[in-house]
Structure formats: structure tokens, C-alpha cells
C-alpha positions as MATLAB code, in Angstrom:
seq = 'XXXXXXXXXXXXXXXXXXXXXXXXXXXXXXXXXXXXXXXXXXXXXXXXXXXXXXXXXXXXXXXXXXXXXXXXXXXXXXXXXXXXXXXXXXXXXXXXXXXXXXXXXXXXXXXXXXXXXXXXXXXXXXXXXXXXXXXXXXXXXXXXXXXXXXXXXXXXXXXXXXXXXXXXXXXXXXXXXXXXXXXXXXXXXXXXXXXXXXXXXXXXXXXXXXXXXXXXXXXXXXXXXXXXXXXXXXXXXXXXXXXXXXXXXXXXXXXXXXXXXXXXXXXXXXXXXXXXXXXXXXXXXXXXXXXXXXXXXXXXXXXXXXXXXXXXXXXXXXXXXXXXXXXXXXXXXXXXXXXXXXXXXXXXXXXXXXXXXXXXXXXXXXXXXXXXXXXXXXXXXXXXXXXXXXXXXXXXXXXXXXXXXXXXXXXXXXXXXXXXXXXXXXXXXXXXXXXX';
ca = [
      35.898   96.205 -115.434;
      36.841   98.608 -118.184;
      38.269   97.634 -121.668;
      41.879   98.409 -120.664;
      41.631   96.146 -117.714;
      40.272   93.314 -119.822;
      42.847   93.859 -122.423;
      45.607   93.796 -119.696;
      44.316   90.421 -118.409;
      44.600   89.056 -121.918;
      48.237   89.973 -122.192;
      51.012   87.445 -121.496;
      52.476   87.673 -118.033;
      56.250   87.890 -117.795;
      56.109   86.113 -114.356;
      53.829   83.297 -115.610;
      55.917   82.812 -118.621;
      59.117   82.610 -116.568;
      57.493   80.215 -114.004;
      56.342   77.971 -116.831;
      59.837   78.106 -118.512;
      61.398   77.109 -115.181;
      58.834   74.274 -114.614;
      59.584   72.965 -118.114;
      63.281   73.287 -117.393;
      63.012   71.507 -114.209;
      60.998   68.680 -115.655;
      63.397   68.312 -118.556;
      66.279   68.428 -116.259;
      64.852   65.612 -114.004;
      64.169   63.561 -117.186;
      67.628   64.116 -118.737;
      69.517   63.469 -115.479;
      67.469   60.433 -114.663;
      67.888   58.930 -118.103;
      71.621   59.827 -118.261;
      72.132   58.484 -114.762;
      70.015   55.373 -115.402;
      72.120   54.606 -118.551;
      75.384   55.177 -116.645;
      74.335   53.110 -113.776;
      73.216   50.315 -116.083;
      76.524   50.348 -117.957;
      78.495   50.412 -114.709;
      76.432   47.527 -113.200;
      76.933   45.476 -116.347;
      80.672   46.194 -116.271;
      80.865   45.418 -112.588;
      78.819   42.251 -112.872;
      80.657   41.046 -115.930;
      84.035   41.717 -114.299;
      82.772   39.805 -111.271;
      81.869   36.811 -113.491;
      85.236   37.019 -115.115;
      87.062   37.125 -111.702;
      85.004   34.259 -110.481;
      85.619   32.230 -113.536;
      89.307   32.873 -113.615;
      89.476   31.895 -109.759;
      87.606   28.640 -110.385;
      89.668   28.026 -113.476;
      92.818   28.386 -111.337;
      91.473   26.109 -108.625;
      90.403   23.360 -111.039;
      93.754   23.335 -112.876;
      95.997   23.295 -109.891;
      94.410   20.813 -107.536;
      96.373   17.503 -107.318;
      93.027   15.592 -107.749;
      90.991   17.607 -110.131;
      87.317   17.989 -109.322;
      85.525   15.687 -111.743;
      82.769   13.152 -112.009;
      81.377   10.895 -114.611;
      78.011   10.102 -112.974;
      75.126   12.552 -113.662;
      75.883   16.208 -112.926;
      76.540   16.138 -109.175;
      76.490   19.483 -107.334;
      79.537   20.590 -105.293;
      78.803   19.671 -101.683;
      77.829   22.892  -99.865;
      75.343   24.038  -97.270;
      72.009   25.405  -98.397;
      72.418   29.085  -99.290;
      71.422   31.651 -101.829;
      73.921   31.880 -104.666;
      74.522   34.996 -106.616;
      77.057   33.529 -108.837;
      76.716   29.959 -110.129;
      79.082   27.762 -112.169;
      79.161   24.598 -114.280;
      81.978   22.342 -115.529;
      80.867   20.881 -118.821;
      82.564   17.988 -120.601;
      83.487   18.008 -124.212;
      80.369   15.967 -124.917;
      78.194   18.648 -123.484;
      77.358   16.904 -120.119;
      77.647   18.806 -116.852;
      80.153   16.845 -114.747;
      80.161   19.213 -111.892;
      78.247   22.373 -110.798;
      77.470   24.738 -107.915;
      74.552   24.202 -105.620;
      71.876   26.215 -107.711;
      73.369   25.744 -111.074;
      71.082   24.040 -113.637;
      71.724   20.389 -114.321;
      71.740   21.051 -118.128;
      74.636   22.903 -119.718;
      74.039   26.486 -120.566;
      74.968   25.934 -124.158;
      74.859   22.804 -126.421;
      77.905   24.217 -128.211;
      80.852   25.390 -126.238;
      80.672   29.169 -125.994;
      83.540   31.274 -124.718;
      83.469   34.743 -123.377;
      80.451   36.780 -122.117;
      76.978   35.970 -123.599;
      73.287   35.500 -122.502;
      71.701   32.027 -122.060;
      67.993   31.341 -122.323;
      67.183   35.001 -121.661;
      67.744   34.258 -117.969;
      71.518   33.992 -117.361;
      74.601   36.141 -118.037;
      77.290   33.602 -118.665;
      81.077   33.846 -118.936;
      82.803   30.785 -120.507;
      86.444   29.597 -120.236;
      88.053   26.706 -122.048;
      89.721   24.132 -119.625;
      93.178   22.894 -120.537;
      93.862   19.554 -122.349;
      90.418   19.635 -123.863;
      88.700   18.881 -120.607;
      85.630   20.918 -121.475;
      84.352   24.281 -120.502;
      83.830   26.187 -117.180;
      80.755   28.388 -117.170;
      80.230   31.132 -114.532;
      76.885   32.934 -114.464;
      74.431   35.116 -112.670;
      70.724   35.902 -113.063;
      69.700   38.645 -115.436;
      66.692   39.414 -113.169;
      69.097   40.367 -110.340;
      70.663   42.844 -112.695;
      67.148   44.195 -113.699;
      66.334   44.625 -110.053;
      69.507   46.494 -109.541;
      68.789   48.778 -112.556;
      65.230   49.290 -111.186;
      66.213   50.202 -107.644;
      68.971   52.420 -109.010;
      66.580   54.139 -111.402;
      63.887   54.820 -108.764;
      66.472   56.146 -106.396;
      67.967   58.359 -108.996;
      64.452   59.621 -110.058;
      63.552   60.402 -106.452;
      66.715   62.314 -105.948;
      66.361   64.056 -109.186;
      62.666   65.062 -108.519;
      63.637   66.363 -105.071;
      66.454   68.416 -106.548;
      64.321   69.565 -109.483;
      61.565   70.817 -106.962;
      64.195   72.547 -104.871;
      65.553   74.213 -108.018;
      62.011   75.119 -109.279;
      60.755   76.589 -105.983;
      64.107   78.480 -105.475;
      63.995   79.802 -109.048;
      60.346   80.801 -108.637;
      61.029   82.741 -105.436;
      64.000   84.381 -107.221;
      61.798   85.369 -110.128;
      59.104   86.720 -107.792;
      61.655   88.650 -105.835;
      63.300   90.092 -108.878;
      59.931   91.050 -110.373;
      58.711   92.768 -107.178;
      60.456   96.012 -108.042;
      58.706   96.082 -111.402;
      55.273   95.525 -109.709;
      56.082   98.141 -107.073;
      56.971  100.641 -109.928;
      53.659   99.790 -111.684;
      51.721  100.436 -108.609;
      53.514  103.698 -107.949;
      52.953  104.792 -111.609;
      49.275  104.075 -111.110;
      49.139  106.385 -108.020;
      51.428  108.961 -109.555;
      49.865  112.404 -110.327;
      52.488  114.664 -111.863;
      50.124  117.682 -111.293;
      50.452  117.321 -107.544;
      53.718  118.423 -105.905;
      53.388  115.943 -102.966;
      53.337  112.817 -105.218;
      56.656  111.458 -106.371;
      57.803  108.220 -107.857;
      59.979  106.202 -105.598;
      63.558  105.482 -106.525;
      64.021  102.348 -108.610;
      65.676   99.227 -107.160;
      66.886   97.764 -110.353;
      69.094   99.200 -113.168;
      66.807   97.971 -115.915;
      63.848   99.937 -114.467;
      65.779  103.246 -114.583;
      64.882  104.040 -118.180;
      61.128  103.432 -117.468;
      61.325  105.513 -114.235;
      62.962  108.398 -116.102;
      60.544  108.151 -119.089;
      57.468  108.334 -116.843;
      58.801  111.359 -115.046;
      59.534  113.126 -118.254;
      56.029  112.193 -119.602;
      54.416  113.549 -116.405;
      56.423  116.731 -116.827;
      55.315  117.251 -120.371;
      51.696  116.433 -119.462;
      51.804  118.896 -116.500;
      53.051  121.633 -118.703;
      50.419  120.939 -121.329;
      47.594  120.770 -118.784;
      48.814  124.068 -117.219;
      48.872  125.757 -120.573;
      45.411  124.469 -121.422;
      44.030  125.614 -118.052;
      45.714  128.992 -118.441;
      44.304  129.404 -121.888;
      40.769  128.521 -120.644;
      40.979  130.836 -117.825;
      42.325  133.668 -119.840;
      39.728  133.061 -122.555;
      36.842  132.857 -120.133;
      38.047  135.993 -118.346;
      38.302  137.872 -121.655;
      34.757  136.827 -122.537;
      33.307  137.875 -119.162;
      33.338  141.654 -119.746;
      31.910  141.561 -123.292;
      29.087  139.140 -122.135;
      28.202  141.468 -119.241;
      27.965  144.374 -121.608;
      25.869  142.407 -124.034;
      23.522  141.356 -121.192;
      23.163  145.035 -120.182;
      22.421  146.136 -123.731;
      19.851  143.436 -124.171;
      18.183  144.434 -120.967;
      17.913  147.986 -122.293;
      16.684  146.817 -125.655;
      13.949  144.771 -124.018;
      12.558  147.788 -122.223;
      12.653  149.945 -125.423;
      11.629  147.231 -128.029;
       8.325  146.566 -129.643;
       6.165  143.553 -128.942;
       7.155  141.778 -132.209;
      10.869  141.636 -131.457;
      10.629  140.903 -127.765;
      10.635  136.882 -128.030;
      13.827  137.119 -130.049;
      15.570  139.431 -127.769;
      14.475  137.296 -124.787;
      15.856  134.131 -126.382;
      19.178  136.103 -127.175;
      19.418  137.197 -123.509;
      18.750  133.720 -122.290;
      21.561  132.360 -124.507;
      23.783  135.196 -123.250;
      23.001  134.275 -119.605;
      23.707  130.625 -120.398;
      27.116  131.658 -121.957;
      27.837  133.752 -118.807;
      27.146  130.768 -116.488;
      29.430  128.580 -118.627;
      32.234  131.150 -118.590;
      31.834  131.593 -114.823;
      32.007  127.749 -114.392;
      35.180  127.632 -116.488;
      36.769  130.383 -114.394;
      35.927  128.548 -111.229;
      36.926  125.082 -112.515;
      40.337  126.002 -113.733;
      41.467  128.086 -110.865;
      44.529  126.643 -109.263;
      44.050  123.200 -110.981;
      40.788  122.382 -109.281;
      42.103  122.530 -105.694;
      39.242  122.062 -103.212;
      38.714  124.567 -100.496;
      36.405  122.698  -98.174;
      33.621  124.564  -96.241;
      30.154  123.730  -94.933;
      27.734  124.858  -97.520;
      24.022  125.652  -97.100;
      22.330  124.141 -100.200;
      19.234  126.429  -99.808;
      21.434  129.524  -99.645;
      23.488  128.320 -102.550;
      20.461  127.642 -104.752;
      19.001  131.165 -104.005;
      22.125  132.577 -105.938;
      21.466  130.295 -108.897;
      19.015  131.886 -111.171;
      17.965  129.990 -114.217;
      15.058  131.119 -116.283;
      12.062  128.684 -116.865;
      13.216  126.378 -114.158;
      11.502  125.450 -110.897;
      13.916  124.040 -108.144;
      12.269  122.269 -105.230;
      14.562  121.387 -102.241;
      13.144  118.474 -100.170;
      14.943  119.428  -96.915;
      17.196  122.412  -96.100;
      20.554  120.591  -95.652;
      24.192  121.454  -95.392;
      26.993  119.609  -97.163;
      30.830  119.749  -96.984;
      32.350  120.944 -100.255;
      34.112  123.683 -102.014;
      31.259  126.204 -102.532;
      32.475  127.691 -105.770;
      33.049  124.308 -107.321;
      29.748  122.858 -106.077;
      27.994  125.967 -107.470;
      29.651  125.456 -110.846;
      28.474  121.770 -110.955;
      24.962  122.433 -109.930;
      24.613  125.349 -112.446;
      25.683  123.100 -115.308;
      23.477  120.211 -114.118;
      20.460  122.586 -113.861;
      21.292  124.270 -117.092;
      21.263  120.800 -118.836;
      17.772  120.195 -117.561;
      16.471  123.368 -119.327;
      18.395  122.767 -122.461;
      16.934  119.209 -122.883;
      13.281  120.235 -122.271;
      12.752  120.025 -118.508;
      11.146  122.785 -116.359;
      11.176  121.268 -112.723;
      13.905  119.805 -110.603;
      13.703  118.154 -107.206;
      16.976  118.274 -105.280;
      17.590  116.041 -102.097;
      20.730  115.218 -100.182;
      21.646  111.904  -98.460;
      24.766  111.658  -96.219;
      26.564  108.929  -94.253;
      29.857  108.870  -92.417;
      31.965  108.923  -95.625;
      29.966  110.352  -98.522;
      27.274  112.837  -99.478;
      25.037  112.189 -102.426;
      23.125  115.153 -104.024;
      20.440  113.838 -106.374;
      18.708  116.044 -108.984;
      15.598  114.596 -110.495;
      14.049  116.406 -113.492;
      10.840  116.005 -115.565;
      12.730  116.113 -118.876;
      12.640  113.486 -121.575;
      15.517  111.450 -120.098;
      18.309  109.783 -121.969;
      17.756  107.207 -124.725;
      18.613  103.787 -123.274;
      21.088  102.940 -126.069;
      22.993  106.171 -125.249;
      22.810  105.943 -121.387;
      25.283  103.195 -121.035;
      28.007  104.806 -123.219;
      27.413  108.111 -121.459;
      27.827  106.602 -117.997;
      30.924  104.620 -119.109;
      32.452  107.940 -120.506;
      31.832  109.582 -117.172;
      33.449  106.715 -115.303;
      36.499  106.674 -117.505;
      36.570  110.466 -117.624;
      36.501  110.262 -121.480;
      34.862  113.459 -122.446;
      35.936  113.730 -126.110;
      32.831  112.225 -127.795;
      30.050  111.196 -125.505;
      29.586  114.005 -122.945;
      28.701  117.672 -123.174;
      30.359  120.557 -121.294;
      27.842  120.451 -118.448;
      28.385  116.790 -117.557;
      32.050  117.074 -118.059;
      32.319  120.047 -115.545;
      30.035  118.374 -113.113;
      32.021  115.067 -113.207;
      35.269  116.983 -112.814;
      33.968  118.733 -109.777;
      32.800  115.379 -108.285;
      36.324  113.867 -108.967;
      37.869  116.865 -107.268;
      35.858  115.969 -104.168;
      36.868  112.449 -104.341;
      33.480  111.289 -105.768;
      31.646  110.509 -108.995;
      28.761  111.521 -111.167;
      26.136  108.978 -112.051;
      23.070  109.465 -114.323;
      20.025  107.232 -114.728;
      16.483  107.369 -116.163;
      13.411  107.661 -114.087;
       9.787  106.858 -115.073;
       9.526  110.533 -116.039;
      12.729  112.420 -116.512;
      16.291  111.760 -115.480;
      18.318  111.697 -112.246;
      21.830  112.881 -111.730;
      23.666  111.748 -108.561;
      26.661  113.882 -107.534;
      28.578  111.906 -104.943;
      31.061  113.814 -102.829;
      33.442  112.645 -100.126;
      33.043  114.099  -96.703;
      35.505  116.842  -95.649;
      38.943  115.321  -94.805;
      39.610  115.607  -91.077;
      42.730  117.396  -90.079;
];
């Protein structure tokens, strides 16, 4: 994983942030609706229950004040005769002296209040009581119900409301999450398309955007690709023209140096040989540049005989050993440019022997060049390999490794370097020839 990938994973995600916001909104919605509903239900239950007490009290009041023989007793606090049953509403008739003279089946034998209390109030933390004064100072009529019954009603209503709110909240969350994912899909699709977009290839195009908000990004990427394509084309044209312009003078210099070597004295011959070696190196670099920048590194696949190709590569002071005569599938000119630069690197860094071998499978071909040079310092090897993997040639790689890596990339492969016990190994991986 490279640094940009690690940086991207550390960035906040729009989708995750929206999902978390929707989850928080759903939970808050459930809590608010449940609390509001519970308070409303509690208020309504109290109102209905209190209204029921008042209606029951007024009904009993009417009965007690209109009967020809009023219900009354002077002995104890007898209950009104009735079959055994579960009473939801109970009542007491309390005399002025505070004694219960008549009550319903499950009403307490003691009065709810020692002092006559009118209207709605709570008694003993257990009863909700409604008191009415009887006419002619005959006492008080109390009608009551249990507060625990009301609390059970509150609890049942609250749990039911919470369950319904949770179900609705989850439906809202999952529906919103699916909507967010659906709406972000065009953005993800555009991101993948931009990742695969190569403006230098005419057969690759960005797909049309599916959302209006993505149109500016789509247009900006296309315009950026157009500017990059023009810049790369100009740089390639400049490199090709410059290399072509250098070719003729270099050939003339090499010819003059060859003549000078035949005519010079023994004292100046080593200097002229070094000058001619540098000229030949520059000729190889120029030839590689011309090959590399032709037609934007388009590969022309052929079957290439490695042994025949190496016979055309002449590098002074370097012995090349081919383990087995083999053939590979590649662009011969690009492959020659890559091998020339890798072999030239060996000489420039103090090596004089190279062993070349090829391994192939159904998908790839690996050309390994092992030399007897000093290798790469361990502290630099990692940075150099990372630069090749990221195609970051500005600081870490020289021209030879850069050109070889570009050739490998043009063949759908990679270039890897590693240290050996003695020397260094360069692995040039190439994809097999595409089938028609």
C-alpha cells in the first residue's frame, strides 16, 4: 500500500458520515417521538381517567340524592351488597364525622381523607380520588381508582409506542441508507472510471455522468486530461527532435575519434578511448530515447530471439552470458532499449559480467540480469524500488532504470531490483503477447 492509499483511508468518508448522521437522526427521532408520545398518552390517560372518576361520582351523587330511601348506615362501614368482582372504580360515602357509612365492595374501610377533600387529589400515594360534597351536610362522596392501574397503562402504552417507533426508525434508517448508497453510486462509478482513464489513449473515454452535481468534476477531469496529453506530446516531440538532432553529430564524433585512435600516440590513447566510450554511451542513450518516444510507447509485439538481440548489443568491457537461448514476446526495439540501458548501468557502476536468463509461464515472462557489481546500498534499495513502483523518476532513479521501467510498463509488466550475495539482479517482467 503506497502513501496516497494510506492517506485516502485516513480521510473522512462521505457515505460513512451520512450513514452515521442518519443513524443519529433515527435514534433521536425514536427518542423524541417516544417521549412526546408517552407524555401525550400519559396526559390523555389522566384526563380520561379523571373524567371517568368525575362521571362516576356525579352518577352516584345523583343516585344517592334522588332515592326515596337514601343509602345509609350507622353501623360500621358496610359494603354495598354485590357479587365478588374486580373493581376498577371504587367509592366511599363518608359521614361528617369522618366515618365510612357505605362503600363499594373493594373500597377501604377507612376514609381516604381525615379532612373532607373536594375535587381531584391523590390519597396515600395509592389512589386517585374525586370528592363531592353531599347535600344537607350529609358528608362526602369519594370515587377513586388505583394509581398502579394508571402506571400499568402508561407502561404498556410506552412500550408499544417505543416498539412502533423503533420499527419505523429502522425502516427509515435502512431506507435512507439504501438511498444514500444509491445516490453515491454514480460518484463511486466516476471515481473508478477516472482511475482507469488514460487521456493519451483514444480508445478510453469517461462515461457520461448520471448526476448533475458530477458534471463539473467530469468536465474538469476531461480538460485536465487534454492539457496533460498536450504537454506529454510536446515533451515527447521535443525529446525525439533533440535526440534526432544529436544523432548525426554523435556519429561524426565517433568516426573522428576512431580515426584519431589510429593516428594518435601511446600517451593520449587512454583518454581518446574513454572519450569514445562516453560517446558510444551517449549514442545508446539517444537511440533509446528515439525508440522510447516514438508513437507514445505503443508496443508492436513480435517473437524476439534474445540471443540474436544480444549479438547486436555491443558494450565495451562487459561480458554477457545467456543461460539458454530463448525467445520472448515483446516489442524488439523497446526491449533492446531496455536491455541496453540495464547493461550500460552495470558497466557504469563497476560491473563487468552479466548473466541473463528468462523464465516464462502462461501469463508473464521474466528476464533476469544478474551482475557482479557492488549492488545497491540497503538504505537506498527500498526507496529506489518504491520509486519504480510509483513511477516517480524525479529524484530516486537514473535515466537507465527509468527507461527500462517505462518499457516494462508498456508491456504490462514491472521492473524490480534486488541485491545478491555478489552484485545486483534486475527483473524485467513482461506480459505475454495479447491474443487476437
